[in-house]
N, C-alpha and C positions, 0 to 999 in steps of 0.2 A: 628270217624272211622265208615265206612259203609261197609257192605258186601252185595253182590247181587247174586241172582240166575242167571244161564245162560240166562234166558229169560228176565232179566232186572228188575225183581221185588225185593224189599228189603228183604233180609234174616235176617239181624240184624243191629243195630247201637249201638255204645258204646261211651259214653262221656268220653274223656280222660283228659279234663281239660286244654288242651293247644293245640297249633297248631303243627301239625306234619310237620317236615321239612326233612323227609327222607322217602323213599319207604319202606314198610314193607318187611321183609324176612320171609320165611316159613320154619319150620323144618319138619322132616319126620312124626311127629304126627299132623301136621296141625296148630301148635301154631305160632303166629305172633310175630315178634320182630322189634322194631322201636325206633328211637330217637325223642325227643320232644324239642321244642323251649325253654320251661321253665325248663331247668336243670334236665331232667330225661330221662331214657330209660325205655321202657315198654314192657311187653309181654301180649298177649291176647289169650285166648283159641279159638278153632275153632267155638264155639258158641257165641263168643263176650264178654265173662267174662274176666275181668282183672285178670291175674295170679299174676303178681308182678310189682312193680315199683322200679327202682334203681335210687337213687338220685345222681346227679352230684353236684360238688361244686357250690355254688351260683354264678351266672353269666356265668357259662360254658353252652354251647349250642351244640346240634347236628344240624348241618346245612348241609343237603344234603347227609350225609354219610349213606349209606345203610349197615346194618349189614351183615357180612359174617359169615356163620356157617360152622365150620370144622367138619370132620368126628368124631373127639373125643368129640363132644358135647360142644365146646367152641364157643361163639359168639364174634366177633370182630367188634367194631364200633369206628369211629373217632369223636372227638369233638373239638371245639375251646375253648380256655381258656379266661375267662373274656370277652366273646363276641368280642374278637379281632381276627378276622379271619386271620390277617397278623402277629400277634404276637406270635402265638404258638398254639399247639394243643396236644391232647392226643389220644393215641390208647388204648382203654379199652377192656380187655378180661373178659367176664362174662361166668359163667356156665349157662346152659339153665334153671337152677332153680333160676337165678338172683343173685347168689353169685359172688363177685369179685374174679377173678383169678389173674389178673395182670393189670397194667397200665403203659404206657410209655409216658412221657411228652417230647415234642420237641419244640424248639423255631423256628419252621418252620410252614408254612401253610400246614395243612393236607387237601388235596383236597377231593372231594366229595365221593370217594370210598376208603375204607381201603385196 
């Protein structure tokens, strides 16, 4: 993950250990939230430090689903179950501190944005 200044020079870079498959979302404090290909959801501080990592079940992936952040401080993101994008998915609700609030599994394809 890379951050750049407006003039195009590198501000910081952080190794996440996996390919990102979603665009990051930004909260009011400048923290980033995004899903990873290798079964996790992450949050990074405005200076590039990893805040937390939320593990998904082995084989589950976040593929193109950008997190939606609500006014009450809940982040929602979709995932596909067992890497089967046609066999089902989950909508996961996390607190902005990385704690699980809720998840709903559906035997439908959850498209790119929750």
